[in-house]
N, C-alpha and C positions, 0 to 999 in steps of 0.2 A: 210457813207452817201449814197454811191451808192447802197449798199444792202438795206438800208432803203427805198430809193426811189423806188426801184423795188418792194419791199413788198407792199408799199403804193399803187403803181400803180396796182398791182395785186388785192389788196383788192378793190380799187376804181372801177376797171373795172368790178368786179364781181357784183356790186350793180345794174348794168343795165340789168342783166339777168332776164328773166321771163320764166315761165314753159309752156310746151305743154300740151295738154289734150288728153285723149284716144278716139280713134274712135269707140270703142265698146259702147260708149254712146254718139252718135251724134244726133243732132236735125234733125228731119225728114224734108225734103223739096222736092219739085217737081223736081227741076233742080239744084242739087249742082254743083259747079264749081270745077275743079281740076287744080291746078297750078303745073307745073314741071319745076324746075330751073328758076322760075321767069316768065314763059310763060304759059298761059292757054292752056290746051289740047283741040283739037277740036274733037267733037263727032258728027257723022252723024246719021246713022240709029240706032246704038247701043249706048245708053246713060248710064251714071252712075245711079245706083239704090241703094235703102237702104233696107236692109233685116235684121230683128231682131236687129235693132239698129246699124248695120254695113254698111259702104259705100262699094259698089262693083263697080269695073271698068271693062269694056270690055277688056279682056286679049290682044286682038290685038291692041287696041288703046294704051294701056299701053306700050306694047313692041315696037310699032312704036315710041312712044314718047321718050323712052330712047335709041332708035337706036339699038334695039335687033332683033334677028330672032326668029320667032315663028313657031313651027311645030306641027302637030297632027298625032299620030300613030293610025290608025283605028283598028289594030289588038289588041294592048295592051290598047287602049283608054287612052293613056298618052299624055298630052300636054307638050311641052318643050319650054322654053324661054331661049335663049342663048345670052349673051353679053360678049364680050372679053373672059376672062378665067373662066367665071361663067356660069354654065348651071343648070336650075331648072326644075325639072320634077314633074308633079302632075296630079291627076285624078279628074274629076268632082265628087262631093259628098263626097270626102275624105279630111280630114284636113292634111293628111301626105303629106309632100313635100320632095323631094330628091335634095340636093344642092351639086353640084360638083364644086369645085373651085381649080384651080391649081393642078388638078389630085387627090385631096382628096374629098371623098364623105361623107356626113352626112345626116341623116334623121331627120327632125324636124316636129313639128306640127304647121300649120298655125293657126292664131287666129280664123279662121272660114273655113269651107270647101268651095271650089270653086263650082260655080253653072253653070247650062246651062239654059239660059233664051232666049226663041225664037231662039234656035239653035245657040246661041252664048255663048262662054265660058266667065264667069265672075270670077274675083279674088277679095278677100277682099283687101282693100287699104293697110292694114298693110303688105300685101304680099311684097310690095316694100321694106319695112324695113327688114323683115326677110330673104328675098331671096337675096337682093342686098345691104343691109346695108344703104339704104337711110333714111334721116330724114323725118318722117311723122307727120304732125300736122294739126290742124284745126283752121281756122280764123272764129270765130263765127260771127263777124260783117259783113264780106264779104261773108259768107256762102260758103267758099272755102276750099277745102283740099289742103294742102301745102306739096309737095314732093320735096326734095332737095337732090341731089347727093353731099354730103359734100366733098367727095374725089376729085370731079372735081374742087372744089374751092381750097382745100388744095394743089393740085398738082400744081396750079399756083405759089405757093410759093417755090417749090422745087428748090434748087440750086441757088436761087436769092440773097442770103444774106451772102456770104462767108466773107466779110469784117466785118459785124456786128457779125458774128459767132466768129471771132478772138477777138473782143472786149468783147463778152459775155464769151468767154473761159478765158480771162484774169481776168474778174470780178470773175468768179468762182474759179479760182486758188488761189486768195487772200481770198476767202470766206472760205477756208478750216481752216483758222486760226481764233483765237479770238483777238479782238481789243478793246482798250480803246479809247473812243470817247471824244473829247473836241471841243466845238464850241461856237460861240456867234452869236447874231443877233440884228439888230436895225430896228425898224419899226416906221414910222410916217405917219399920215394921216391928211389932212386939208380939211375942207368943203369949197366949193367955196364961200359961203356967210358968212363964219366965220371971225370975226375980232379979235378973241382971240388967234390965232396961231394954231399950230399943236398938235394933240394928239400923244404922243410918248410912245413907249414901247421898252425896251431892255432886254436882257436876256442871260444867260449862260446855256449851255447844256453839261452834262457829261453823260457817260454811258459805257456799255460794250456790244459787239455784236459779234455774229458769225452767221453761216449759218442757225441756227434753232431758235435763240431767240435774242431779243434786249431789254436791259434795258436802260432807259433814265431817267435822273434826270434833271428837268428843274427849273431854278430859274428866274422868270420874275418880272420886275418892270415897273409900269405904272405911268406916270405923269397924275394924275387925276384932276389937277387944272382947265384944260380947260373944263372937264365935269361938274365940279361944277359951272363954270360960265354959262354954258348952261342950268342949271336947273332953273325952274321958282320958285317963292317965296314959293309956297305950297310945292313943292318937296324938297326944301332945308330944310324945317322943318320936313320932314318925316324921322324918325329915321331909318326906314328899308332901305330907299334909301341911306341915308348917310352911313349906315353900309355896304351896297353893294359896294359903291365906295371905302370905306376904304379897303375892302377885295381885291380890285384889285391893290392896291398900291404895294404889295409884295406877289407874288403867288409862291408856291412851288408845283411841280407836279412830280409824279413818274409814269412811264409807263413800263409795261412789255408786250411785244408782242411775243407770242410763236406760231411760224408758224407751228410747228408740231401738236399742239392741236387746232390751230385756235382761241385761246383765246387772247383777248386784254384787259389787266387790267389797271385801272387808279385809283390813289389815289391823292388827292389834298387838300391843305389848303383852297381852295376857298369853299369847302363844309362846312367850319365852319361858313359861312355867315348865319345870322339869317333867311333870306328868304329860303335858301336851307335846313337849319335845320328844318324849319317848314314843309318841304316836306318829312322829314324822312331821309335826307342825313346826312353824318357824315364824318369829315375830317380824322378819324382813320379807315375808311372802304375802302376796295378795291372794285371797281365796275367794272364789266367786260361784254364784249360781247363774246359770243361763235359764231364766224362767221359761222362755219359749221352748228350749230344748227339753226342759223338765216336763212340760205339758205334753210334748210330742212323744217323749219316751214312755209316758204313762198312758199313752193312747187317747188323751183328751182331744176332742175336736174344738179347740179353743184358740183364739187369736188375741194375744195380749195387745198387739198393734191395733186391732179393731176396737178393743175396749178403751185403750188410751186415746185413740182418735175421737171416740165418742165423748170422752171426758173433756177433750180440748174443743168440742164443738160449741161450748157455751150454753148447751141446752140440757137441763135436767132430764127432760123427757127422752131425749136422744140417748143420754148415757144410761138411764134405767132400762130403756128398751134393748140397748146393746147387751147389758148384763143379763136381762131376762132371756134374751135369745141364746145365751151361752148355757143356761141352766139345762142339765141333762133331763131328757124325758124318756128314761129307760126303766121306769118302775111303775107299778100300778098305783103308787102314791104321788107320782111326779106332778100330775095335773093339779091335784088338790094342793100340793106344796106351792106350786107357782101361783095358784089362785089366792092362797093365804098371803103370799108375798105381796101381791097386788093390793089386797085388802088393807094390809098394814101400811103400805105406801100412801094409799088414799087417806087413811086415818091420820098419818103423821104429816104428810107433806102436800096434799092436794090443796087447791085454792079454797075448797069448801071447809077445810080443816082450820084455816086462819081467820081470825077476826081483827079488824083494824083498830089499833089503839094509838091515837095521835098519828105520828109518822111511821109507827112500827106495825108489824103483823105478828099476831101471837096465836100459836096452836097448842092446845092442851090435850094430852092423851092419857087416860087412866085405865089400868088393867087390874083386876082382882081375881085371884084364884085361891081358895081355901084361906090361909092365913098370910098369904103374900099379896102386897099392894104396891103397884108400880105406878109412878107418875112421871110423865115426860113433857117438858115444855120447850117448844122451839120458838124463838123470837127473831124475826128478820128485821134488822135495824137500818136506818138511813135517813134520807131526806124525802120530801114529798114525792119526788119523781125518780128516786134512784135508791136501790137497796145495795148497801155496801158492807154489811156486817151481819153476824149471826150469834145468837146466844142459845146454847143448849143446856138445859138443866134436867137432871134425872135423880129420882129418889126411889129407893126400894126399901120397903118395910116388911118385916116379918114378925108376927105376934105383937104388932104395935111398936117395934123398935127399929131404928134406922140400921140397915145393913150396908147400904151403899148410898152415898150422895156425890154427885159429880156436877160441876159447873164449868163449861167451856165458853169463852168469849172471844170472838174474832171481830176486831174493829179495824177496818181497813187493813193495815199492814202489821198490826199487833195481835198476838194470840196469848190468852192466859188460860190455864186449866188448873182446877183443884179437884182432887178426889179423895174421898175417905171411905174405907172399908172396915166393918166391924162384924166379925163372925163370932157369935158367943161361944166361949169355951175353946176357941181355936186360935184366932189372932186378930189383930187390928193393924191397919196400915194407912199411910197417908202419902199423897204425891202432890207437889206444887210445881207448876212449870210456867215459865214466862219466856215468850219468844218475840223478837222484833226483827223486821226486814227493812232494809234501805236500798235504794237503787244503787247499782255500782257499774263501773265499766270493766271490772275484772271478768275474766272468762273462766268458767268451771272446767275441770278436766273431764274429758269423755271417757277415758280409760286410765289405768295406772300408768306411771311414767314408763317410757320405752325400755329402760334397762331393768325394770322390775321383774322378779320371778312371780309368775302367775300360775295358780293351780285351780283346776276345775273340781268342784264338789259333785258335779253331775256324774262323774265317772264312778263315784262311790255308790251311786244310786242306779247301777246298771239294771235294766229290765230283762236281762237274759232269761232269768228263771221264770219270770212272768210270761215271756214270749213262748217258752217251751210248754208251760202249763196250758196256755191258750191254744197252741198248735195241737196238743194232744186232745183237747176237748173238741176241737173242730173236726179232727179226723174220725171222731166217734159218731158224727152225725150221719143218719141214714134217711132214705126216703120212705114214706109210708106206703109199703107195697099193697096194703089193703085197698087203696083207691087207684093204684096205677093202672089197672086194667078195666076201669069202668067204661061203658060204651059212650062214644061221642055221637051225638045226633047230627043229622045232615043240616037241619035248620035250627039255629040257636034261638032261644027266646030270652029276651032281656028279663 
């Protein structure tokens, strides 16, 4: 269950990612803004300009902004920008740049040649990415270039999570084996204005799982009598509606999630419902999402493989850094969002958040805003020298009343969860789940059986219309002609 929860979390988190765009096709404007690590750079006499669709920055303003040293050699006509162990050398008019880092030098080509405008050296904004490895993007709405030194963000996480690393290491040590999964759950929900009782569902889950693939077989039963009572007379006589309810009484569902290929397959008896059959679905067909292809179609620069590899590293720090590295930095709010994410991680999971209690480590976090009060307790359990379990408890109160309580306990190979929700004047619900794992020699299926009919859901999410929209937008971009014919001095000044 622990492995499945991590996989689900990895997939869920990836859905919030969005793509950056190229600055070689940037909309022309008179005064583009430039944000560095969440703060707008200040330009006095020399301001950013756009040439041939590329945004250029005054080299000195850029170097001052990143805390670097800039020099100009009049004899060689080479400008150098040095920060920490990285030195970048370039000449006006040439796209060639020499990058020396930790004593190793390589020559690369910038996206465009540096310029001399009014005796000031200008570099294309992608220079920050190529020379120093910064993230460079463009916020179209704010007309602002976004430059982020992701390493400075990631470094805030270094060495902060040794206790969580122990827990992750234990999790990955058991992930080397294959396990048979057995579990059950009970769910009920009651509407605040319902006099008919609760809608109830219960089910059993079996399966086989290892580090690369999970097979789940689910058998669900729902008490549909309450739903029938809620139907109006016209709906009760509708054969399609009645058939839909009947299909919910006893549901069989098979799932294969292959983290190596990024494919998530589902086959279910519910697809036999007449309404779904009319849509072309079939209970004997496997339907799947190719998550890697879905990200690719949406234009996201994201690698599910990289994130899953980080999850398998056994290091909480490595996993979180991999996730943070996938966060989009294409908005004026991106840096602050990433910083808040890091602050929350430190408050929740850093070593300084935990206090030792016997053989356990306990972290308590509280948050209050207006009439909402949230408490979160994380307990890492185990022996004196090894962490092999985790207990997470959450409570949300509003106006002094419990809105949500959740307790999840993972003890070695057993996982239990209980959750209660109570939204006044709307509904209440409860969920209880119990999952156990045992080692097995059985092998999970990597894909549906060879003779199966398999249908891709990705084809229903074709990005054709999005691509046309993006193409039309790019063809509208023009160069700022107001700066195109500015004089270029003979001798540049850094």
